[in-house]
C-alpha positions in Angstrom: 85.0 86.0 99.1 85.8 82.3 98.9 87.4 81.0 95.6 84.4 79.0 94.6 82.1 82.0 95.1 84.3 84.2 92.9 84.2 81.6 90.1 80.4 81.4 90.4 80.0 85.2 90.2 82.0 85.3 86.9 80.2 82.3 85.5 76.8 83.8 86.5 77.2 87.1 84.7 74.0 87.5 82.7 75.6 90.1 80.5 78.3 87.7 79.2 81.3 89.9 78.6 83.2 86.8 77.6 81.2 86.6 74.3 83.4 89.2 72.6 82.0 92.3 74.2 84.3 95.0 75.5 85.3 94.0 79.0 85.8 97.7 79.9 82.0 98.2 79.9 81.4 95.6 82.7 81.8 96.1 86.4 80.9 94.3 89.6 79.8 95.9 92.8 80.6 93.7 95.8 78.2 94.2 98.7 79.7 93.7 102.2 76.3 92.6 103.6 73.6 90.4 102.1 70.8 92.1 100.1 67.7 90.1 99.1 66.6 89.9 95.5 63.3 91.6 96.5 65.2 94.5 98.1 67.2 94.9 94.9 64.1 94.7 92.7 62.5 97.5 94.6 65.2 100.0 93.5 64.4 102.5 90.9 67.6 102.4 88.9 68.7 105.6 87.3 69.9 103.7 84.3 70.7 105.3 81.0 69.6 103.6 77.7 71.4 100.3 77.4 72.6 100.1 81.0 71.8 97.0 83.0 72.3 95.8 86.5 71.6 92.4 88.1 72.1 91.0 91.6 73.9 87.7 91.7 74.4 86.5 95.2 76.1 89.4 97.0 77.4 91.1 93.8 75.7 93.6 91.5 76.8 93.0 88.0 76.8 96.0 85.7 76.9 96.7 82.0 77.6 100.3 81.4 77.9 100.9 77.6 78.5 104.6 78.1 81.3 104.0 80.6 81.4 103.6 84.4 82.4 107.3 84.8 79.1 108.4 83.2 76.7 106.0 84.9 74.6 106.8 87.9 74.6 103.1 88.7 77.7 103.6 90.7 79.0 102.5 94.1 77.7 105.5 95.9 74.2 104.9 94.5 74.0 101.3 95.7 75.5 102.1 99.1 73.0 104.8 99.7 69.9 103.0 98.3 70.7 99.6 99.8 72.2 100.9 103.1 75.2 98.6 102.9 78.9 99.2 102.2 80.2 98.2 98.8 83.2 98.3 96.5 83.1 98.3 92.7 85.7 96.8 90.4 86.0 96.7 86.7 85.5 93.3 84.9 89.2 92.9 84.1 90.0 93.1 87.8 87.2 90.6 88.6 88.7 88.2 86.1 92.2 88.7 87.6 90.8 87.9 91.0 89.0 84.8 89.6 92.4 83.6 88.1 94.1 84.1 91.5 91.4 82.2 93.2 91.7 79.3 90.7 95.4 79.1 91.4 94.8 78.4 95.1 
């Protein structure tokens, strides 16, 4: 992912973990192939109360207030339902990648 795109992903997070919320509750699922907004909206998300997911470009941003280990909005779910390979990273890792991109 190009540096500018990584910065856009972080800046476009609608769940705003930068506003004092616990970063451990946020994750990003990076899709290896494009998925349209309409495809994503067709999904029936198995979200628990308080969980949220949003597609921003080629990344699904997640807020998992009960922890990623307990959510059904996991990497496996999105790969199966969208039919594309993906990888999920916690928000701290995403911020570290953004910082590395900013350095270059």
